[in-house]
Phi, psi and omega in degrees: 000136179265175178298330180277347181280122175282128184292148173286159175243124182285126179296348178269322182241351179088353178288153184277140172204170181250119178279139181254013184301320180265004182277180186291332177243184184288143180290146176305332180288348175288353178266359183264131173259112174240146175293160176298320181304302188294322176302318180293320176303312184298322184293331178280335191270324188226146175260126176095181188276143171257152182294155193298325175293328173291320183288330175297314182296317175294322178301307179299317173300314178305311177307315182292330177292311181299314179296324182293320173302318183289330175288322182296316182269000174084020177290000000 
């Protein structure tokens, strides 16, 4: 991001961040694994990209729910 570029704002937390989707390399969010269901929910709930910390938090929460479900059913 250069000095004249306005940073993006995360619609979830409001923090400023630089979305790399239009950059020369892959965006950092491409390293986050989110289920198709969660991705669809996020698209309905928010317009625009979420910052990496929010995506990481959501991914960890989703994984915790999945682990809890696996333990509950004895998988």
